N, C-alpha and C positions, 0 to 999 in steps of 0.2 A: 371579431375573432380573427386571429392570424392563421394563415394556412399552415398546415403541418409540413415541415421540410425534413425529409429523411436525412439522417446523418449516418454515414458509414463508420465502421470501426476504424478505417484508415483516416477519416476526417478527425475522429476523436484522438487518435494517436498523434496526428500532426499538431492538433490544437494543444494538447497537453505537453507534447515535446517542446513546442515553441515557448509556452509559458514557463515550463520548468527550466529550459535553457536560459531564458531571459532573467528569471528570478535568481537562479544560482550564480550566473555570471555577473549580472549587473548589480544585484543587491548584496551578494555574498562574496563575489570575487572568486568563486569556485569554478575552475575550468577543468573538469574531469568528465570528458564525454561519456565513458561507459556508465559512470554513476548517474549522471544527469539523464541519460537515455533510459536507464533502468527505472528511475523514478517517474519519468514521463509515461513509460509503458505501464507502470503500476497504476497510475491515475486512470489511464485509458481502460485497463482491465477492470479496475474496481468501480468504474462508472456503473456497472451492472451489479445489482445486489446479489445475484446468484453466484457471482465470482467472489464477492467479499465473503460469502458464507459457503464456500465450495467444499470445505472439509466435512466429510460425513464419517460416522463410525461404521463398523462392519455390518450393522443392521440397517444402515442407510439413513439414520437420523442425522439431520443437519446440526452441526456443532457451531454455536454462536458465542461460547465462552472460551476464553483462552485456557482456563483450567481444564476444560474438557479436551481441547486440542492438544494440550501437553500430555494428557493421559493417552490420547490416541497416538501421538508420536512415539511414546514409550512402547506401545503395542506393535509398532511396525518395525521393519528392518530395511536396510539398504536404501535404495532410491526412494521408496515410499516414505521412509522415515525422514529423509532429506527434504522431500517435497512438503511434508507437514511442517517441519521446522521452518522452512523458507516461508511458508504461508503464515505461520505465527509471526515471523518477523514483519512480513508485509502488512498483515492485519493490524498489528500494534503500531507500526509506523504510520499507516494510513489514518487511524483514528487519533493518535496523539498529534500528528502533524496537520491534518486537514480539518478534522472536526473534533478538537479537544473538548468542546462543550458536550459531546455525546458520551464522554467517559463517565459522567455522572450516572447515566443510564446503565452502562455496563457494570459499574462498580458499586451500585447501591445494594444494600442488604435486602433480602438474604441471598443474593446472587453469588455464584461460585467465585467470581472475579473480585469480590468485595475487597480483599486484602492484597490483590496483585498489583505490582508496579509494572505498568505496561512497558515503560522504557527499559527497565531491567530485563524483563522477559523477552522483549523484542531483540535487544542486543544479544542476549544469550542464545536465542533461537537462530539468529543469523550465524553466530559463531559455530554452533553445533552443525548447522547445515553446511558450513564451509569446510568442516572436517570430515564429512562423510564422502568417501570416494565415489565418483561417478565417471562414467566414460566420457572422455573429451571435455571435462569440466574444469580444467585448471584455471582458465580465465574467469569463469563464473565463481569458482571457489574464492579466488582473490577478491572479486567484487563483493561477495557475501561477507567476507572478512572485513572489508572496508565499511560496509553497511553497519556491521556490528561496532566497529571502532568509532565511526562517525555518526552514530545513531542520532544523537542530540542535534548535530548540525543539520542532518536530513529532516528532522522534525521541524526545526526552525525554517529551513528552506521550503518545505511543503506549506508551512503557514504563509510564507511570502507568496507562493504560487496562488494560494487561495485569495489572499488580499489583492493580488494582481487581477485575477479574473473577476472579483467583485468590483474593483475599481473600473475595469473596462465596462462592466454592466452599468455602473452609475454614470459613466461618462457619456452615455447616450448612444452607444452602439445600437444600430437599428435592430428592433426585435426581429427574431427569426422564427418565432412560433415555438411550440413545444418540440422537443427533440425526440425523434423516433429512430431507434436503431434498426437497421435493416438486417 
């Protein structure tokens, strides 16, 4: 058995930032530092399942269906509404880009997301989030609008990121043991 090597959040951020930068610049020719940085941070944040499923309704129940998140976004106002829409964009981008095989689980009947198009709802959620005013958020609004516009490119790019980390695993990088977040 390999010893457990703790991995800090900063190590995860650097790892995913590097892979994301490599995949987007090398494979796709996309040199957009704010976009690539956002996607690397998304991967580092969503490494933890409690962050993937961070949206809760007002009674505290965890929401794991996009349909429920959309209803929750409609019930909120201002910055809270913006954050839920941004999370919907992140959630749909993560699953369609990194783990598209998991969509069958989220969209099988009789689940609420059965008829939802994750790409369409992700694009729409990012766009809505980009239009909600927030203090000192002009650059972030522009980025959210680009995520909406370039959603499919980001999906493809995140798939390239996953293929790259899987390739590195297969190429015999020495095992480091289970990952433990500090």
